[in-house]
Each structure stands twice: as C-alpha cells, then as structure tokens.
C-alpha atoms as a printed R data frame, in Angstrom:
    type eleno elety resid chain resno      x       y      z
1   ATOM     1    CA   MET     A     1 27.359  76.184 15.525
2   ATOM     2    CA   SER     A     2 30.865  77.480 16.078
3   ATOM     3    CA   ASP     A     3 34.001  75.946 14.545
4   ATOM     4    CA   ARG     A     4 35.099  74.881 18.007
5   ATOM     5    CA   ALA     A     5 31.785  73.030 18.687
6   ATOM     6    CA   ALA     A     6 32.022  71.432 15.202
7   ATOM     7    CA   THR     A     7 35.435  69.984 15.910
8   ATOM     8    CA   GLY     A     8 34.886  68.647 19.358
9   ATOM     9    CA   TRP     A     9 35.511  71.622 21.696
10  ATOM    10    CA   ALA     A    10 33.096  71.487 24.649
11  ATOM    11    CA   ARG     A    11 32.998  75.298 25.271
12  ATOM    12    CA   PRO     A    12 29.467  76.116 26.551
13  ATOM    13    CA   GLU     A    13 27.147  78.693 25.159
14  ATOM    14    CA   MET     A    14 27.148  81.557 27.709
15  ATOM    15    CA   SER     A    15 24.431  83.995 28.789
16  ATOM    16    CA   SER     A    16 23.559  86.254 31.715
17  ATOM    17    CA   ALA     A    17 20.428  85.494 33.837
18  ATOM    18    CA   ALA     A    18 20.750  88.905 35.389
19  ATOM    19    CA   GLY     A    19 20.770  90.701 32.063
20  ATOM    20    CA   PHE     A    20 24.392  91.713 31.531
21  ATOM    21    CA   SER     A    21 25.680  91.944 27.957
22  ATOM    22    CA   VAL     A    22 28.589  93.109 25.907
23  ATOM    23    CA   LYS     A    23 27.447  95.863 23.526
24  ATOM    24    CA   ALA     A    24 30.667  96.384 21.558
25  ATOM    25    CA   THR     A    25 34.497  95.760 21.743
26  ATOM    26    CA   THR     A    26 37.393  97.985 20.688
27  ATOM    27    CA   PRO     A    27 40.741  96.346 19.852
28  ATOM    28    CA   ILE     A    28 43.591  97.481 22.083
29  ATOM    29    CA   HIS     A    29 46.439  95.041 21.350
30  ATOM    30    CA   SER     A    30 47.096  92.138 18.964
31  ATOM    31    CA   GLY     A    31 49.910  89.800 20.002
32  ATOM    32    CA   TYR     A    32 51.451  86.366 19.223
33  ATOM    33    CA   VAL     A    33 49.423  84.491 21.883
34  ATOM    34    CA   ILE     A    34 46.580  86.867 22.911
35  ATOM    35    CA   ASP     A    35 44.619  89.868 21.781
36  ATOM    36    CA   MET     A    36 43.227  92.533 24.078
37  ATOM    37    CA   VAL     A    37 40.007  94.439 23.660
38  ATOM    38    CA   GLU     A    38 38.052  97.013 25.645
39  ATOM    39    CA   ALA     A    39 34.529  95.622 26.134
40  ATOM    40    CA   GLU     A    40 31.530  97.925 26.464
41  ATOM    41    CA   MET     A    41 29.506  96.087 29.113
42  ATOM    42    CA   CYS     A    42 25.826  96.959 29.695
43  ATOM    43    CA   ASP     A    43 24.398  96.206 33.189
44  ATOM    44    CA   PRO     A    44 20.764  95.291 34.065
45  ATOM    45    CA   ASP     A    45 20.062  98.895 35.179
46  ATOM    46    CA   GLY     A    46 21.117 100.428 31.898
47  ATOM    47    CA   GLY     A    47 24.631 101.462 32.912
48  ATOM    48    CA   VAL     A    48 27.594 101.095 30.543
49  ATOM    49    CA   HIS     A    49 31.024 100.130 31.827
50  ATOM    50    CA   ALA     A    50 34.470  99.542 30.208
51  ATOM    51    CA   ARG     A    51 36.197  96.286 30.882
52  ATOM    52    CA   ASP     A    52 39.606  95.039 29.602
53  ATOM    53    CA   VAL     A    53 39.265  91.587 28.143
54  ATOM    54    CA   VAL     A    54 41.940  89.213 26.941
55  ATOM    55    CA   ARG     A    55 40.975  87.135 23.840
56  ATOM    56    CA   HIS     A    56 42.642  83.724 23.602
57  ATOM    57    CA   PRO     A    57 42.290  81.000 20.919
58  ATOM    58    CA   GLY     A    58 41.881  78.234 23.496
59  ATOM    59    CA   ALA     A    59 44.279  75.590 24.735
60  ATOM    60    CA   VAL     A    60 44.565  71.943 25.778
61  ATOM    61    CA   SER     A    61 46.567  69.935 28.211
62  ATOM    62    CA   ILE     A    62 47.086  66.227 28.674
63  ATOM    63    CA   LEU     A    63 48.032  64.069 31.651
64  ATOM    64    CA   PRO     A    64 50.104  61.008 30.654
65  ATOM    65    CA   LEU     A    65 49.287  58.135 32.998
66  ATOM    66    CA   HIS     A    66 51.589  55.118 32.676
67  ATOM    67    CA   ASP     A    67 50.587  51.507 33.360
68  ATOM    68    CA   ASP     A    68 52.488  51.519 36.682
69  ATOM    69    CA   GLY     A    69 50.364  54.393 38.023
70  ATOM    70    CA   THR     A    70 52.976  57.119 37.498
71  ATOM    71    CA   VAL     A    71 52.484  60.358 35.560
72  ATOM    72    CA   THR     A    72 54.909  62.319 33.418
73  ATOM    73    CA   LEU     A    73 55.086  66.031 34.180
74  ATOM    74    CA   VAL     A    74 57.373  68.811 32.915
75  ATOM    75    CA   ARG     A    75 59.329  71.329 35.042
76  ATOM    76    CA   GLN     A    76 59.326  74.388 32.752
77  ATOM    77    CA   TYR     A    77 60.294  78.077 33.166
78  ATOM    78    CA   ARG     A    78 57.292  80.468 32.817
79  ATOM    79    CA   VAL     A    79 58.007  84.150 32.211
80  ATOM    80    CA   ALA     A    80 54.935  85.563 33.864
81  ATOM    81    CA   PRO     A    81 55.690  84.260 37.396
82  ATOM    82    CA   ASP     A    82 59.445  84.283 36.488
83  ATOM    83    CA   GLY     A    83 60.162  80.805 37.702
84  ATOM    84    CA   ASP     A    84 59.747  77.104 37.148
85  ATOM    85    CA   LEU     A    85 56.340  75.345 37.326
86  ATOM    86    CA   LEU     A    86 55.610  71.665 37.447
87  ATOM    87    CA   GLU     A    87 52.996  71.046 34.797
88  ATOM    88    CA   ILE     A    88 51.370  68.589 32.451
89  ATOM    89    CA   PRO     A    89 52.065  68.962 28.686
90  ATOM    90    CA   ALA     A    90 49.940  71.746 27.141
91  ATOM    91    CA   GLY     A    91 49.604  74.012 24.123
92  ATOM    92    CA   LYS     A    92 47.353  76.571 22.526
93  ATOM    93    CA   ALA     A    93 45.293  76.150 19.412
94  ATOM    94    CA   ASP     A    94 46.859  77.626 16.317
95  ATOM    95    CA   ARG     A    95 43.618  77.423 14.149
96  ATOM    96    CA   ASN     A    96 39.934  77.779 14.790
97  ATOM    97    CA   ASP     A    97 39.240  74.348 13.293
98  ATOM    98    CA   GLU     A    98 41.895  72.452 15.241
99  ATOM    99    CA   ASP     A    99 40.573  69.371 16.887
100 ATOM   100    CA   PRO     A   100 41.381  69.396 20.656
101 ATOM   101    CA   VAL     A   101 42.112  65.630 20.879
102 ATOM   102    CA   GLU     A   102 44.584  65.885 17.922
103 ATOM   103    CA   LEU     A   103 46.163  69.009 19.472
104 ATOM   104    CA   ALA     A   104 46.556  67.253 22.911
105 ATOM   105    CA   LEU     A   105 48.148  64.218 21.403
106 ATOM   106    CA   ARG     A   106 50.549  66.425 19.365
107 ATOM   107    CA   GLU     A   107 51.626  68.224 22.501
108 ATOM   108    CA   LEU     A   108 52.110  64.879 24.285
109 ATOM   109    CA   ALA     A   109 54.476  63.786 21.513
110 ATOM   110    CA   GLU     A   110 56.302  67.038 21.041
111 ATOM   111    CA   GLU     A   111 56.889  67.830 24.759
112 ATOM   112    CA   VAL     A   112 57.411  64.464 26.494
113 ATOM   113    CA   GLY     A   113 57.986  62.025 23.606
114 ATOM   114    CA   LEU     A   114 54.952  59.864 24.209
115 ATOM   115    CA   ALA     A   115 52.079  58.526 22.096
116 ATOM   116    CA   ALA     A   116 48.797  57.213 23.594
117 ATOM   117    CA   SER     A   117 46.359  54.504 22.486
118 ATOM   118    CA   SER     A   118 43.580  56.256 24.446
119 ATOM   119    CA   CYS     A   119 42.847  59.943 25.028
120 ATOM   120    CA   VAL     A   120 39.817  60.705 27.268
121 ATOM   121    CA   ARG     A   121 38.564  64.195 28.078
122 ATOM   122    CA   LEU     A   122 38.759  64.932 31.844
123 ATOM   123    CA   ALA     A   123 37.354  68.492 32.003
124 ATOM   124    CA   GLY     A   124 36.819  71.803 30.305
125 ATOM   125    CA   PHE     A   125 37.015  75.116 32.095
126 ATOM   126    CA   TYR     A   126 37.660  78.880 31.842
127 ATOM   127    CA   LEU     A   127 41.075  79.612 33.382
128 ATOM   128    CA   SER     A   128 40.614  83.276 34.315
129 ATOM   129    CA   PRO     A   129 37.022  84.405 33.384
130 ATOM   130    CA   GLY     A   130 37.390  87.663 35.264
131 ATOM   131    CA   TYR     A   131 39.453  89.098 32.413
132 ATOM   132    CA   SER     A   132 39.977  86.379 29.736
133 ATOM   133    CA   ASP     A   133 37.846  84.162 27.507
134 ATOM   134    CA   GLU     A   134 40.458  81.416 27.426
135 ATOM   135    CA   TRP     A   135 38.730  78.034 27.322
136 ATOM   136    CA   HIS     A   136 40.886  75.084 28.298
137 ATOM   137    CA   GLU     A   137 40.295  71.339 27.842
138 ATOM   138    CA   THR     A   138 42.377  68.714 29.582
139 ATOM   139    CA   PHE     A   139 42.669  65.044 28.694
140 ATOM   140    CA   LEU     A   140 43.919  61.782 30.180
141 ATOM   141    CA   ALA     A   141 46.435  59.715 28.045
142 ATOM   142    CA   THR     A   142 46.876  56.035 28.654
143 ATOM   143    CA   GLY     A   143 48.445  53.157 26.721
144 ATOM   144    CA   LEU     A   144 51.615  55.073 26.336
145 ATOM   145    CA   SER     A   145 54.570  54.369 24.091
146 ATOM   146    CA   GLU     A   146 57.727  56.385 23.266
147 ATOM   147    CA   VAL     A   147 58.132  58.544 20.200
148 ATOM   148    CA   PRO     A   148 60.600  61.343 19.164
149 ATOM   149    CA   THR     A   149 60.146  64.728 20.778
150 ATOM   150    CA   GLU     A   150 59.944  67.945 18.842
151 ATOM   151    CA   PHE     A   151 60.495  70.915 21.160
152 ATOM   152    CA   ASP     A   152 58.920  74.210 20.257
153 ATOM   153    CA   GLY     A   153 60.628  77.214 21.901
154 ATOM   154    CA   VAL     A   154 63.599  77.833 24.072
155 ATOM   155    CA   GLU     A   155 61.632  77.101 27.336
156 ATOM   156    CA   GLU     A   156 60.790  73.624 26.132
157 ATOM   157    CA   ARG     A   157 64.380  72.900 25.097
158 ATOM   158    CA   HIS     A   158 65.450  73.654 28.713
159 ATOM   159    CA   MET     A   159 62.619  71.864 30.559
160 ATOM   160    CA   ASP     A   160 62.988  68.664 32.613
161 ATOM   161    CA   LEU     A   161 60.704  65.626 32.601
162 ATOM   162    CA   VAL     A   162 59.543  64.498 36.072
163 ATOM   163    CA   ARG     A   163 57.803  61.112 36.649
164 ATOM   164    CA   LEU     A   164 55.783  60.822 39.867
165 ATOM   165    CA   ASP     A   165 53.273  58.379 41.270
166 ATOM   166    CA   LEU     A   166 49.767  59.795 40.734
167 ATOM   167    CA   THR     A   167 49.223  59.750 44.493
168 ATOM   168    CA   ASP     A   168 52.418  61.682 45.068
169 ATOM   169    CA   ALA     A   169 51.463  64.251 42.421
170 ATOM   170    CA   VAL     A   170 48.077  64.804 44.090
171 ATOM   171    CA   GLU     A   171 49.921  65.187 47.429
172 ATOM   172    CA   ALA     A   172 52.158  67.851 45.776
173 ATOM   173    CA   VAL     A   173 48.894  69.766 45.012
174 ATOM   174    CA   ALA     A   174 47.986  69.796 48.689
175 ATOM   175    CA   SER     A   175 51.544  70.706 49.827
176 ATOM   176    CA   GLY     A   176 51.950  73.556 47.322
177 ATOM   177    CA   GLY     A   177 54.489  71.752 45.165
178 ATOM   178    CA   ILE     A   178 52.157  71.980 42.146
179 ATOM   179    CA   VAL     A   179 50.470  75.372 41.757
180 ATOM   180    CA   ASP     A   180 49.526  75.314 38.010
181 ATOM   181    CA   ALA     A   181 45.765  75.373 37.660
182 ATOM   182    CA   LYS     A   182 45.368  73.099 34.665
183 ATOM   183    CA   THR     A   183 47.637  70.515 36.232
184 ATOM   184    CA   ILE     A   184 45.811  70.636 39.480
185 ATOM   185    CA   ILE     A   185 42.466  70.103 37.727
186 ATOM   186    CA   ALA     A   186 43.777  67.174 35.627
187 ATOM   187    CA   LEU     A   187 45.408  65.419 38.519
188 ATOM   188    CA   LEU     A   188 42.339  65.670 40.823
189 ATOM   189    CA   ALA     A   189 40.035  64.634 37.967
190 ATOM   190    CA   ALA     A   190 42.247  61.651 37.145
191 ATOM   191    CA   GLU     A   191 42.380  60.653 40.816
192 ATOM   192    CA   ARG     A   192 38.579  60.836 40.985
193 ATOM   193    CA   ARG     A   193 38.381  58.351 38.105
194 ATOM   194    CA   GLY     A   194 40.238  55.857 40.352
195 ATOM   195    CA   ALA     A   195 41.274  52.538 38.921
196 ATOM   196    CA   SER     A   196 39.287  53.206 35.761
197 ATOM   197    CA   ALA     A   197 41.806  55.875 34.835
198 ATOM   198    CA   ARG     A   198 44.377  53.251 33.916
199 ATOM   199    CA   SER     A   199 42.055  51.364 31.663
200 ATOM   200    CA   ALA     A   200 40.256  54.387 30.089
C-alpha cells in the first residue's frame, strides 16, 4: 500500500486493459513544484515511444460553504495563464505522508482565515492525465468560523476574497466567469449534494 493510500488519499491503482506500460523513466528536470521525466512507453504491439511526463506530489482544494448558502472564493494571479482566476483555496502536498484532510483544512485557514467543523471529500481526479500524474482531491467545508490567515507567497498576499451565493458561483461556471478546473468540479459536486451540503 502506498503512503498516500495509508493516509487517506483516494488515488486509484491504474492499469491498461489494452496492454500499454511504462518500461523506464529518465529524469529531465527537478523543480520546486514539479519534476519532469521522459517515459519509455511500450505499446501492445511491441513498439516503444518516448513521452514527456510531469511528476507532481498531489494537491487538495476545499470549498468553504457558509450557513447562508454562500461560498468563499479567492481571486488570485496565476503566472501560467498570466492573469487572475477565481478559485477555491488549494495547495500541494509537501510530504508523501501528509493527510489530505489536514492539508485541506490548513489551506482553508491560511488562505481565507476559516476553520471548519466538518470536512467532507467531494471528488478525486487527475487534472491533466495526458502529460501529468497530478492527483487532486477536493473537499467541502461547513460549520465555518474565523481564524487568522497565514499567507504563503506573494500571490496570496495580493489576492482578494470573493463571497458568492453557491447558485451564482455555479452560474459563473456556465457563463465562463469561473474557468479553473478544480473549482468547477467542487462547485458542481457541492450543488449536486443539494441541501445536504449545508449539513454535511
């Protein structure tokens, strides 16, 4: 059993029904957030192909749902698209044995100054499986109370908090106002829970 499985990560065991497999990997780059390798992929017909793969330690996000049916989001600059995105609080794992619930609750406190009496897993998913192994888990936080924030990084120090009705946030997904994948998944999953989301 992997460390992630032992500490509550729900990442599934993967296999290929068709017979694809990775024979070997060669490191290309080691960075602060991600590593990159060249994977030697074997196909079912015996062919061997090179594929660039991003290795990521995994991450979590958390949707804060208040008793009045509103949610707290952050408007934060992201360097890759070179602009602001409206998102839920999120963060990457720093250690292999880090519990995802504890990590999500820490991000909730650090980024938006909230603590939760309940934290329920909404979904787990690969963000970009065509080139990355990043596994992401998103949670729903309820029973919220205020705590001190502890910003980590210049982007967080300059971000804004945005509080919207859950229904309006879901509408922003449809209208293109929210384009961040983890946030879209969390909002739609929370909406699907209906009234039970507030009492989770």
